[in-house]
PQR file with spaces between the fields and no chain letter, atoms N, CA, C, O and H, PARSE charges and radii, in Angstrom:
ATOM       1  N    UNK     1     -81.210  147.210   29.145 -0.4000 1.5000
ATOM       2  CA   UNK     1     -80.639  147.986   28.016 -0.0000 2.0000
ATOM       3  C    UNK     1     -79.303  148.864   29.082  0.5500 1.7000
ATOM       4  O    UNK     1     -79.953  149.489   29.920 -0.5500 1.4000
ATOM       5  N    UNK     2     -78.540  148.990   29.206 -0.4000 1.5000
ATOM       6  CA   UNK     2     -77.386  149.987   29.509 -0.0000 2.0000
ATOM       7  C    UNK     2     -76.498  150.572   28.375  0.5500 1.7000
ATOM       8  O    UNK     2     -76.092  150.155   27.290 -0.5500 1.4000
ATOM       9  H    UNK     2     -78.012  148.483   28.525  0.4000 1.0000
ATOM      10  N    UNK     3     -76.337  152.055   29.304 -0.4000 1.5000
ATOM      11  CA   UNK     3     -75.670  152.927   28.396 -0.0000 2.0000
ATOM      12  C    UNK     3     -74.626  152.673   27.254  0.5500 1.7000
ATOM      13  O    UNK     3     -74.646  153.372   26.240 -0.5500 1.4000
ATOM      14  H    UNK     3     -76.667  152.393   30.185  0.4000 1.0000
ATOM      15  N    UNK     4     -73.566  151.502   27.455 -0.4000 1.5000
ATOM      16  CA   UNK     4     -72.409  150.687   26.436 -0.0000 2.0000
ATOM      17  C    UNK     4     -73.326  150.411   25.792  0.5500 1.7000
ATOM      18  O    UNK     4     -73.453  151.254   24.904 -0.5500 1.4000
ATOM      19  H    UNK     4     -73.550  150.935   28.278  0.4000 1.0000
ATOM      20  N    UNK     5     -74.252  149.475   25.738 -0.4000 1.5000
ATOM      21  CA   UNK     5     -75.085  149.370   24.218 -0.0000 2.0000
ATOM      22  C    UNK     5     -75.649  150.137   23.669  0.5500 1.7000
ATOM      23  O    UNK     5     -76.100  149.671   22.623 -0.5500 1.4000
ATOM      24  H    UNK     5     -74.148  148.790   26.459  0.4000 1.0000
ATOM      25  N    UNK     6     -75.888  151.156   23.823 -0.4000 1.5000
ATOM      26  CA   UNK     6     -77.469  152.066   23.303 -0.0000 2.0000
ATOM      27  C    UNK     6     -75.858  153.328   22.418  0.5500 1.7000
ATOM      28  O    UNK     6     -76.139  153.974   21.409 -0.5500 1.4000
ATOM      29  H    UNK     6     -75.522  151.535   24.672  0.4000 1.0000
ATOM      30  N    UNK     7     -74.271  153.425   23.085 -0.4000 1.5000
ATOM      31  CA   UNK     7     -73.608  153.609   22.371 -0.0000 2.0000
ATOM      32  C    UNK     7     -72.925  153.359   20.996  0.5500 1.7000
ATOM      33  O    UNK     7     -72.226  154.109   20.315 -0.5500 1.4000
ATOM      34  H    UNK     7     -74.042  152.900   23.904  0.4000 1.0000
ATOM      35  N    UNK     8     -73.310  152.166   20.806 -0.4000 1.5000
ATOM      36  CA   UNK     8     -72.799  151.883   19.716 -0.0000 2.0000
ATOM      37  C    UNK     8     -73.706  151.902   18.807  0.5500 1.7000
ATOM      38  O    UNK     8     -73.228  151.458   17.763 -0.5500 1.4000
ATOM      39  H    UNK     8     -73.879  151.556   21.359  0.4000 1.0000
ATOM      40  N    UNK     9     -75.093  152.286   18.665 -0.4000 1.5000
ATOM      41  CA   UNK     9     -76.224  152.284   18.123 -0.0000 2.0000
ATOM      42  C    UNK     9     -75.963  153.853   16.775  0.5500 1.7000
ATOM      43  O    UNK     9     -75.101  154.685   17.059 -0.5500 1.4000
ATOM      44  H    UNK     9     -75.481  152.646   19.513  0.4000 1.0000
ATOM      45  N    UNK    10     -76.498  153.963   15.917 -0.4000 1.5000
ATOM      46  CA   UNK    10     -76.766  155.035   15.667 -0.0000 2.0000
ATOM      47  C    UNK    10     -77.628  155.835   15.620  0.5500 1.7000
ATOM      48  O    UNK    10     -78.747  155.345   15.772 -0.5500 1.4000
ATOM      49  H    UNK    10     -77.198  153.287   15.687  0.4000 1.0000
ATOM      50  N    UNK    11     -77.577  157.370   15.404 -0.4000 1.5000
ATOM      51  CA   UNK    11     -78.873  158.186   15.755 -0.0000 2.0000
ATOM      52  C    UNK    11     -80.383  157.590   15.270  0.5500 1.7000
ATOM      53  O    UNK    11     -81.436  157.922   15.813 -0.5500 1.4000
ATOM      54  H    UNK    11     -76.668  157.768   15.280  0.4000 1.0000
ATOM      55  N    UNK    12     -80.326  157.094   14.678 -0.4000 1.5000
ATOM      56  CA   UNK    12     -81.150  156.652   13.586 -0.0000 2.0000
ATOM      57  C    UNK    12     -81.974  154.871   14.596  0.5500 1.7000
ATOM      58  O    UNK    12     -83.043  154.271   14.489 -0.5500 1.4000
ATOM      59  H    UNK    12     -79.470  156.824   14.237  0.4000 1.0000
ATOM      60  N    UNK    13     -81.436  154.790   14.967 -0.4000 1.5000
ATOM      61  CA   UNK    13     -81.550  153.397   15.387 -0.0000 2.0000
ATOM      62  C    UNK    13     -82.383  153.773   16.601  0.5500 1.7000
ATOM      63  O    UNK    13     -83.500  153.306   16.824 -0.5500 1.4000
ATOM      64  H    UNK    13     -80.567  155.277   15.054  0.4000 1.0000
ATOM      65  N    UNK    14     -81.603  154.860   17.548 -0.4000 1.5000
ATOM      66  CA   UNK    14     -82.034  155.046   19.149 -0.0000 2.0000
ATOM      67  C    UNK    14     -82.635  156.060   18.929  0.5500 1.7000
ATOM      68  O    UNK    14     -83.044  156.593   19.961 -0.5500 1.4000
ATOM      69  H    UNK    14     -80.696  155.240   17.367  0.4000 1.0000
ATOM      70  N    UNK    15     -82.980  156.799   17.618 -0.4000 1.5000
ATOM      71  CA   UNK    15     -84.958  157.474   18.008 -0.0000 2.0000
ATOM      72  C    UNK    15     -85.468  155.680   17.144  0.5500 1.7000
ATOM      73  O    UNK    15     -86.642  155.527   16.807 -0.5500 1.4000
ATOM      74  H    UNK    15     -82.649  156.367   16.780  0.4000 1.0000
ATOM      75  N    UNK    16     -85.168  155.349   17.077 -0.4000 1.5000
ATOM      76  CA   UNK    16     -86.585  154.154   16.637 -0.0000 2.0000
ATOM      77  C    UNK    16     -86.763  153.092   18.133  0.5500 1.7000
ATOM      78  O    UNK    16     -87.505  152.120   18.277 -0.5500 1.4000
ATOM      79  H    UNK    16     -84.214  155.474   17.351  0.4000 1.0000
ATOM      80  N    UNK    17     -85.999  153.574   18.901 -0.4000 1.5000
ATOM      81  CA   UNK    17     -85.753  152.293   20.290 -0.0000 2.0000
ATOM      82  C    UNK    17     -86.226  152.864   20.886  0.5500 1.7000
ATOM      83  O    UNK    17     -86.532  152.282   21.927 -0.5500 1.4000
ATOM      84  H    UNK    17     -85.396  154.363   18.784  0.4000 1.0000
ATOM      85  N    UNK    18     -86.668  154.316   20.809 -0.4000 1.5000
ATOM      86  CA   UNK    18     -87.033  155.411   21.292 -0.0000 2.0000
ATOM      87  C    UNK    18     -88.306  155.928   21.019  0.5500 1.7000
ATOM      88  O    UNK    18     -88.275  157.156   21.104 -0.5500 1.4000
ATOM      89  H    UNK    18     -86.419  154.789   19.964  0.4000 1.0000
ATOM      90  N    UNK    19     -89.988  155.271   20.573 -0.4000 1.5000
ATOM      91  CA   UNK    19     -90.630  155.887   19.039 -0.0000 2.0000
ATOM      92  C    UNK    19     -91.287  153.970   19.962  0.5500 1.7000
ATOM      93  O    UNK    19     -92.271  153.528   19.370 -0.5500 1.4000
ATOM      94  H    UNK    19     -90.013  154.273   20.504  0.4000 1.0000
ATOM      95  N    UNK    20     -90.965  153.366   20.764 -0.4000 1.5000
ATOM      96  CA   UNK    20     -91.222  152.212   20.389 -0.0000 2.0000
ATOM      97  C    UNK    20     -91.227  151.701   22.045  0.5500 1.7000
ATOM      98  O    UNK    20     -91.693  150.655   22.497 -0.5500 1.4000
ATOM      99  H    UNK    20     -90.165  153.726   21.245  0.4000 1.0000
ATOM     100  N    UNK    21     -90.307  153.204   23.026 -0.4000 1.5000
ATOM     101  CA   UNK    21     -90.339  152.592   24.423 -0.0000 2.0000
ATOM     102  C    UNK    21     -91.567  153.289   24.689  0.5500 1.7000
ATOM     103  O    UNK    21     -92.379  152.711   25.412 -0.5500 1.4000
ATOM     104  H    UNK    21     -89.928  154.054   22.660  0.4000 1.0000
ATOM     105  N    UNK    22     -91.810  154.257   24.302 -0.4000 1.5000
ATOM     106  CA   UNK    22     -92.922  155.457   24.425 -0.0000 2.0000
ATOM     107  C    UNK    22     -94.246  155.099   23.943  0.5500 1.7000
ATOM     108  O    UNK    22     -95.282  155.576   24.407 -0.5500 1.4000
ATOM     109  H    UNK    22     -91.150  154.726   23.714  0.4000 1.0000
ATOM     110  N    UNK    23     -94.169  153.959   22.680 -0.4000 1.5000
ATOM     111  CA   UNK    23     -95.515  153.206   22.409 -0.0000 2.0000
ATOM     112  C    UNK    23     -95.642  152.235   23.854  0.5500 1.7000
ATOM     113  O    UNK    23     -96.682  152.382   24.495 -0.5500 1.4000
ATOM     114  H    UNK    23     -93.328  153.572   22.303  0.4000 1.0000
ATOM     115  N    UNK    24     -94.554  151.199   24.407 -0.4000 1.5000
ATOM     116  CA   UNK    24     -94.815  150.215   25.659 -0.0000 2.0000
ATOM     117  C    UNK    24     -94.977  151.372   26.976  0.5500 1.7000
ATOM     118  O    UNK    24     -95.533  151.006   28.012 -0.5500 1.4000
ATOM     119  H    UNK    24     -93.709  151.080   23.886  0.4000 1.0000
ATOM     120  N    UNK    25     -94.469  152.716   26.840 -0.4000 1.5000
ATOM     121  CA   UNK    25     -95.138  153.279   28.301 -0.0000 2.0000
ATOM     122  C    UNK    25     -96.515  154.178   28.278  0.5500 1.7000
ATOM     123  O    UNK    25     -96.936  154.788   29.260 -0.5500 1.4000
ATOM     124  H    UNK    25     -94.017  153.013   25.999  0.4000 1.0000
ATOM     125  N    UNK    26     -97.224  154.151   26.817 -0.4000 1.5000
ATOM     126  CA   UNK    26     -98.693  154.307   26.934 -0.0000 2.0000
ATOM     127  C    UNK    26     -99.002  153.737   27.176  0.5500 1.7000
ATOM     128  O    UNK    26     -99.806  153.954   28.083 -0.5500 1.4000
ATOM     129  H    UNK    26     -96.882  153.655   26.019  0.4000 1.0000
ATOM     130  N    UNK    27     -98.746  151.643   26.556 -0.4000 1.5000
ATOM     131  CA   UNK    27     -99.383  151.098   26.705 -0.0000 2.0000
ATOM     132  C    UNK    27     -99.088  150.676   28.139  0.5500 1.7000
ATOM     133  O    UNK    27     -99.762  149.755   28.600 -0.5500 1.4000
ATOM     134  H    UNK    27     -98.092  151.467   25.820  0.4000 1.0000
ATOM     135  N    UNK    28     -98.406  151.095   28.690 -0.4000 1.5000
ATOM     136  CA   UNK    28     -98.519  150.243   30.385 -0.0000 2.0000
ATOM     137  C    UNK    28     -99.204  151.362   31.643  0.5500 1.7000
ATOM     138  O    UNK    28     -99.331  151.176   32.853 -0.5500 1.4000
ATOM     139  H    UNK    28     -97.859  151.844   28.316  0.4000 1.0000
ATOM     140  N    UNK    29     -99.610  152.709   30.678 -0.4000 1.5000
ATOM     141  CA   UNK    29    -100.306  153.181   31.201 -0.0000 2.0000
ATOM     142  C    UNK    29    -101.976  152.752   31.078  0.5500 1.7000
ATOM     143  O    UNK    29    -102.805  152.380   31.909 -0.5500 1.4000
ATOM     144  H    UNK    29     -99.507  152.860   29.695  0.4000 1.0000
ATOM     145  N    UNK    30    -102.003  152.911   30.144 -0.4000 1.5000
ATOM     146  CA   UNK    30    -103.473  152.199   29.758 -0.0000 2.0000
ATOM     147  C    UNK    30    -103.850  150.306   30.807  0.5500 1.7000
ATOM     148  O    UNK    30    -104.867  149.795   31.275 -0.5500 1.4000
ATOM     149  H    UNK    30    -101.330  153.213   29.468  0.4000 1.0000
ATOM     150  N    UNK    31    -102.471  149.913   30.730 -0.4000 1.5000
ATOM     151  CA   UNK    31    -102.079  149.133   31.613 -0.0000 2.0000
ATOM     152  C    UNK    31    -103.100  148.957   33.072  0.5500 1.7000
ATOM     153  O    UNK    31    -103.873  148.169   33.617 -0.5500 1.4000
ATOM     154  H    UNK    31    -101.645  150.328   30.350  0.4000 1.0000
ATOM     155  N    UNK    32    -102.388  150.482   33.254 -0.4000 1.5000
ATOM     156  CA   UNK    32    -102.469  149.899   34.363 -0.0000 2.0000
ATOM     157  C    UNK    32    -104.079  151.122   35.455  0.5500 1.7000
ATOM     158  O    UNK    32    -104.681  151.205   36.525 -0.5500 1.4000
ATOM     159  H    UNK    32    -101.760  151.123   32.812  0.4000 1.0000
ATOM     160  N    UNK    33    -103.926  151.855   33.849 -0.4000 1.5000
ATOM     161  CA   UNK    33    -105.472  153.032   34.503 -0.0000 2.0000
ATOM     162  C    UNK    33    -106.719  151.890   34.219  0.5500 1.7000
ATOM     163  O    UNK    33    -107.828  152.396   34.046 -0.5500 1.4000
ATOM     164  H    UNK    33    -103.436  151.788   32.980  0.4000 1.0000
ATOM     165  N    UNK    34    -106.620  150.091   34.142 -0.4000 1.5000
ATOM     166  CA   UNK    34    -107.957  149.436   33.596 -0.0000 2.0000
ATOM     167  C    UNK    34    -107.105  148.306   34.921  0.5500 1.7000
ATOM     168  O    UNK    34    -107.049  147.078   34.849 -0.5500 1.4000
ATOM     169  H    UNK    34    -105.719  149.681   34.282  0.4000 1.0000
ATOM     170  N    UNK    35    -106.830  148.718   35.453 -0.4000 1.5000
ATOM     171  CA   UNK    35    -106.043  147.480   36.983 -0.0000 2.0000
ATOM     172  C    UNK    35    -105.311  146.571   36.402  0.5500 1.7000
ATOM     173  O    UNK    35    -104.550  146.008   37.190 -0.5500 1.4000
ATOM     174  H    UNK    35    -106.875  149.715   35.512  0.4000 1.0000
ATOM     175  N    UNK    36    -105.250  146.206   35.288 -0.4000 1.5000
ATOM     176  CA   UNK    36    -104.434  144.769   34.092 -0.0000 2.0000
ATOM     177  C    UNK    36    -103.035  144.579   34.075  0.5500 1.7000
ATOM     178  O    UNK    36    -102.533  143.565   33.591 -0.5500 1.4000
ATOM     179  H    UNK    36    -105.868  146.663   34.649  0.4000 1.0000
ATOM     180  N    UNK    37    -102.210  145.727   34.701 -0.4000 1.5000
ATOM     181  CA   UNK    37    -100.791  145.619   34.647 -0.0000 2.0000
ATOM     182  C    UNK    37    -100.651  145.025   35.933  0.5500 1.7000
ATOM     183  O    UNK    37    -101.090  145.187   37.071 -0.5500 1.4000
ATOM     184  H    UNK    37    -102.618  146.551   35.094  0.4000 1.0000
ATOM     185  N    UNK    38     -99.533  143.951   35.055 -0.4000 1.5000
ATOM     186  CA   UNK    38     -99.180  143.037   36.437 -0.0000 2.0000
ATOM     187  C    UNK    38     -96.981  143.419   36.808  0.5500 1.7000
ATOM     188  O    UNK    38     -96.440  142.845   37.753 -0.5500 1.4000
ATOM     189  H    UNK    38     -99.176  143.819   34.130  0.4000 1.0000
ATOM     190  N    UNK    39     -96.473  144.026   36.231 -0.4000 1.5000
ATOM     191  CA   UNK    39     -95.416  144.523   35.826 -0.0000 2.0000
ATOM     192  C    UNK    39     -95.355  145.757   36.643  0.5500 1.7000
ATOM     193  O    UNK    39     -94.958  146.486   35.734 -0.5500 1.4000
ATOM     194  H    UNK    39     -96.912  144.493   35.463  0.4000 1.0000
ATOM     195  N    UNK    40     -95.432  146.432   37.514 -0.4000 1.5000
ATOM     196  CA   UNK    40     -94.897  146.986   37.508 -0.0000 2.0000
ATOM     197  C    UNK    40     -93.625  147.777   37.823  0.5500 1.7000
ATOM     198  O    UNK    40     -93.981  148.954   37.770 -0.5500 1.4000
ATOM     199  H    UNK    40     -95.755  145.839   38.252  0.4000 1.0000
ATOM     200  N    UNK    41     -92.758  147.745   38.024 -0.4000 1.5000
ATOM     201  CA   UNK    41     -91.775  147.838   37.841 -0.0000 2.0000
ATOM     202  C    UNK    41     -91.688  147.527   36.342  0.5500 1.7000
ATOM     203  O    UNK    41     -90.474  147.347   36.246 -0.5500 1.4000
ATOM     204  H    UNK    41     -92.468  146.788   38.067  0.4000 1.0000
ATOM     205  N    UNK    42     -92.051  147.395   35.437 -0.4000 1.5000
ATOM     206  CA   UNK    42     -91.757  147.387   34.383 -0.0000 2.0000
ATOM     207  C    UNK    42     -92.212  149.446   34.035  0.5500 1.7000
ATOM     208  O    UNK    42     -92.139  149.711   32.835 -0.5500 1.4000
ATOM     209  H    UNK    42     -93.037  147.541   35.515  0.4000 1.0000
ATOM     210  N    UNK    43     -92.294  149.699   34.224 -0.4000 1.5000
ATOM     211  CA   UNK    43     -93.019  151.012   33.655 -0.0000 2.0000
ATOM     212  C    UNK    43     -91.764  152.696   34.184  0.5500 1.7000
ATOM     213  O    UNK    43     -91.822  153.884   33.865 -0.5500 1.4000
ATOM     214  H    UNK    43     -92.352  149.484   35.199  0.4000 1.0000
ATOM     215  N    UNK    44     -90.668  151.789   35.200 -0.4000 1.5000
ATOM     216  CA   UNK    44     -89.773  152.705   36.239 -0.0000 2.0000
ATOM     217  C    UNK    44     -89.636  152.743   34.777  0.5500 1.7000
ATOM     218  O    UNK    44     -89.937  153.545   33.893 -0.5500 1.4000
ATOM     219  H    UNK    44     -90.621  150.824   35.459  0.4000 1.0000
ATOM     220  N    UNK    45     -88.777  150.976   34.872 -0.4000 1.5000
ATOM     221  CA   UNK    45     -87.663  151.049   33.980 -0.0000 2.0000
ATOM     222  C    UNK    45     -87.255  151.224   32.778  0.5500 1.7000
ATOM     223  O    UNK    45     -86.152  151.458   32.284 -0.5500 1.4000
ATOM     224  H    UNK    45     -88.533  150.324   35.590  0.4000 1.0000
ATOM     225  N    UNK    46     -88.957  150.989   32.111 -0.4000 1.5000
ATOM     226  CA   UNK    46     -88.984  152.429   30.302 -0.0000 2.0000
ATOM     227  C    UNK    46     -88.774  153.323   30.533  0.5500 1.7000
ATOM     228  O    UNK    46     -88.003  153.855   29.733 -0.5500 1.4000
ATOM     229  H    UNK    46     -89.853  150.799   32.513  0.4000 1.0000
ATOM     230  N    UNK    47     -89.187  154.118   31.611 -0.4000 1.5000
ATOM     231  CA   UNK    47     -88.806  155.820   31.189 -0.0000 2.0000
ATOM     232  C    UNK    47     -87.933  156.036   31.628  0.5500 1.7000
ATOM     233  O    UNK    47     -87.566  157.187   31.389 -0.5500 1.4000
ATOM     234  H    UNK    47     -89.813  153.686   32.260  0.4000 1.0000
ATOM     235  N    UNK    48     -86.766  155.021   32.736 -0.4000 1.5000
ATOM     236  CA   UNK    48     -84.863  155.190   32.530 -0.0000 2.0000
ATOM     237  C    UNK    48     -84.625  155.064   31.527  0.5500 1.7000
ATOM     238  O    UNK    48     -84.231  156.049   30.902 -0.5500 1.4000
ATOM     239  H    UNK    48     -87.064  154.086   32.930  0.4000 1.0000
ATOM     240  N    UNK    49     -84.700  154.258   31.114 -0.4000 1.5000
ATOM     241  CA   UNK    49     -84.382  153.353   29.283 -0.0000 2.0000
ATOM     242  C    UNK    49     -84.747  154.732   28.073  0.5500 1.7000
ATOM     243  O    UNK    49     -84.019  154.936   27.101 -0.5500 1.4000
ATOM     244  H    UNK    49     -85.019  153.458   31.622  0.4000 1.0000
ATOM     245  N    UNK    50     -85.705  155.371   28.311 -0.4000 1.5000
ATOM     246  CA   UNK    50     -85.991  156.803   27.246 -0.0000 2.0000
ATOM     247  C    UNK    50     -84.865  157.905   28.071  0.5500 1.7000
ATOM     248  O    UNK    50     -84.433  158.785   27.328 -0.5500 1.4000
ATOM     249  H    UNK    50     -86.296  155.206   29.101  0.4000 1.0000
ATOM     250  N    UNK    51     -84.535  157.927   29.011 -0.4000 1.5000
ATOM     251  CA   UNK    51     -83.808  158.424   29.712 -0.0000 2.0000
ATOM     252  C    UNK    51     -82.828  158.682   28.773  0.5500 1.7000
ATOM     253  O    UNK    51     -82.683  159.605   27.972 -0.5500 1.4000
ATOM     254  H    UNK    51     -84.887  157.212   29.615  0.4000 1.0000
ATOM     255  N    UNK    52     -82.045  157.481   29.073 -0.4000 1.5000
ATOM     256  CA   UNK    52     -80.603  157.310   28.886 -0.0000 2.0000
ATOM     257  C    UNK    52     -80.809  157.197   27.569  0.5500 1.7000
ATOM     258  O    UNK    52     -79.649  157.320   27.176 -0.5500 1.4000
ATOM     259  H    UNK    52     -82.163  156.731   29.724  0.4000 1.0000
ATOM     260  N    UNK    53     -81.692  156.998   26.256 -0.4000 1.5000
ATOM     261  CA   UNK    53     -81.616  156.773   25.054 -0.0000 2.0000
ATOM     262  C    UNK    53     -81.405  158.880   24.532  0.5500 1.7000
ATOM     263  O    UNK    53     -80.590  159.500   23.850 -0.5500 1.4000
ATOM     264  H    UNK    53     -82.634  156.899   26.575  0.4000 1.0000
ATOM     265  N    UNK    54     -82.195  159.125   25.043 -0.4000 1.5000
ATOM     266  CA   UNK    54     -82.401  160.496   24.804 -0.0000 2.0000
ATOM     267  C    UNK    54     -80.930  160.974   25.451  0.5500 1.7000
ATOM     268  O    UNK    54     -80.084  161.566   24.780 -0.5500 1.4000
ATOM     269  H    UNK    54     -82.857  158.621   25.597  0.4000 1.0000
ATOM     270  N    UNK    55     -80.728  160.552   27.141 -0.4000 1.5000
ATOM     271  CA   UNK    55     -78.875  160.879   26.890 -0.0000 2.0000
ATOM     272  C    UNK    55     -77.960  160.378   26.087  0.5500 1.7000
ATOM     273  O    UNK    55     -76.923  160.736   26.646 -0.5500 1.4000
ATOM     274  H    UNK    55     -81.414  160.071   27.686  0.4000 1.0000
ATOM     275  N    UNK    56     -77.810  160.092   25.632 -0.4000 1.5000
ATOM     276  CA   UNK    56     -76.436  159.708   24.738 -0.0000 2.0000
ATOM     277  C    UNK    56     -76.849  160.353   23.282  0.5500 1.7000
ATOM     278  O    UNK    56     -75.988  160.912   22.602 -0.5500 1.4000
ATOM     279  H    UNK    56     -78.652  159.801   25.178  0.4000 1.0000
ATOM     280  N    UNK    57     -78.789  160.199   22.656 -0.4000 1.5000
ATOM     281  CA   UNK    57     -78.607  161.102   21.960 -0.0000 2.0000
ATOM     282  C    UNK    57     -78.331  162.952   22.236  0.5500 1.7000
ATOM     283  O    UNK    57     -77.196  163.337   21.952 -0.5500 1.4000
ATOM     284  H    UNK    57     -79.488  159.746   23.208  0.4000 1.0000
ATOM     285  N    UNK    58     -78.521  163.156   22.336 -0.4000 1.5000
ATOM     286  CA   UNK    58     -78.332  164.040   22.800 -0.0000 2.0000
ATOM     287  C    UNK    58     -75.941  164.504   23.232  0.5500 1.7000
ATOM     288  O    UNK    58     -75.189  165.478   23.187 -0.5500 1.4000
ATOM     289  H    UNK    58     -79.443  162.843   22.567  0.4000 1.0000
ATOM     290  N    UNK    59     -75.883  163.377   23.491 -0.4000 1.5000
ATOM     291  CA   UNK    59     -74.420  163.277   24.071 -0.0000 2.0000
ATOM     292  C    UNK    59     -73.758  162.856   22.319  0.5500 1.7000
ATOM     293  O    UNK    59     -72.735  163.438   21.959 -0.5500 1.4000
ATOM     294  H    UNK    59     -76.494  162.586   23.527  0.4000 1.0000
ATOM     295  N    UNK    60     -74.191  162.206   21.706 -0.4000 1.5000
ATOM     296  CA   UNK    60     -74.155  162.178   19.978 -0.0000 2.0000
ATOM     297  C    UNK    60     -74.326  163.395   19.222  0.5500 1.7000
ATOM     298  O    UNK    60     -73.425  163.820   18.499 -0.5500 1.4000
ATOM     299  H    UNK    60     -75.022  161.733   21.999  0.4000 1.0000
ATOM     300  N    UNK    61     -75.817  164.175   19.396 -0.4000 1.5000
ATOM     301  CA   UNK    61     -75.618  165.774   18.935 -0.0000 2.0000
ATOM     302  C    UNK    61     -73.764  166.354   18.803  0.5500 1.7000
ATOM     303  O    UNK    61     -73.045  166.810   17.914 -0.5500 1.4000
ATOM     304  H    UNK    61     -76.550  163.830   19.983  0.4000 1.0000
ATOM     305  N    UNK    62     -73.654  166.075   19.925 -0.4000 1.5000
ATOM     306  CA   UNK    62     -72.836  167.481   20.780 -0.0000 2.0000
ATOM     307  C    UNK    62     -71.603  166.656   20.314  0.5500 1.7000
ATOM     308  O    UNK    62     -70.584  167.330   20.465 -0.5500 1.4000
ATOM     309  H    UNK    62     -74.238  165.704   20.647  0.4000 1.0000
ATOM     310  N    UNK    63     -71.430  165.806   19.958 -0.4000 1.5000
ATOM     311  CA   UNK    63     -70.028  165.269   19.348 -0.0000 2.0000
ATOM     312  C    UNK    63     -70.418  165.549   18.131  0.5500 1.7000
ATOM     313  O    UNK    63     -69.491  166.204   17.655 -0.5500 1.4000
ATOM     314  H    UNK    63     -72.258  165.259   19.836  0.4000 1.0000
ATOM     315  N    UNK    64     -71.431  165.415   17.169 -0.4000 1.5000
ATOM     316  CA   UNK    64     -70.906  165.735   15.587 -0.0000 2.0000
ATOM     317  C    UNK    64     -71.710  167.217   15.275  0.5500 1.7000
ATOM     318  O    UNK    64     -72.018  167.635   14.159 -0.5500 1.4000
ATOM     319  H    UNK    64     -72.184  164.883   17.556  0.4000 1.0000
ATOM     320  N    UNK    65     -71.984  167.950   16.717 -0.4000 1.5000
ATOM     321  CA   UNK    65     -71.613  169.763   16.075 -0.0000 2.0000
ATOM     322  C    UNK    65     -69.971  170.038   16.936  0.5500 1.7000
ATOM     323  O    UNK    65     -69.848  171.154   17.442 -0.5500 1.4000
ATOM     324  H    UNK    65     -71.734  167.610   17.623  0.4000 1.0000
ATOM     325  N    UNK    66     -69.201  169.404   17.033 -0.4000 1.5000
ATOM     326  CA   UNK    66     -68.285  169.980   17.492 -0.0000 2.0000
ATOM     327  C    UNK    66     -67.027  170.291   16.167  0.5500 1.7000
ATOM     328  O    UNK    66     -65.983  170.885   16.435 -0.5500 1.4000
ATOM     329  H    UNK    66     -69.301  168.498   16.622  0.4000 1.0000
């Protein structure tokens, strides 16, 4: 997921994606705690995707405030 894809989405779609990614991050943390996690790089990717979505949401809120 890159920022250009995110800019084309509505804030509601972004919030839905954010919720889904946070649920995935929660599940990944549990898998890591129980030594069931196979792809450890996925945790980093999910965190970065969450940060990207939050950044785009802030940008869209700033544009709407103008």
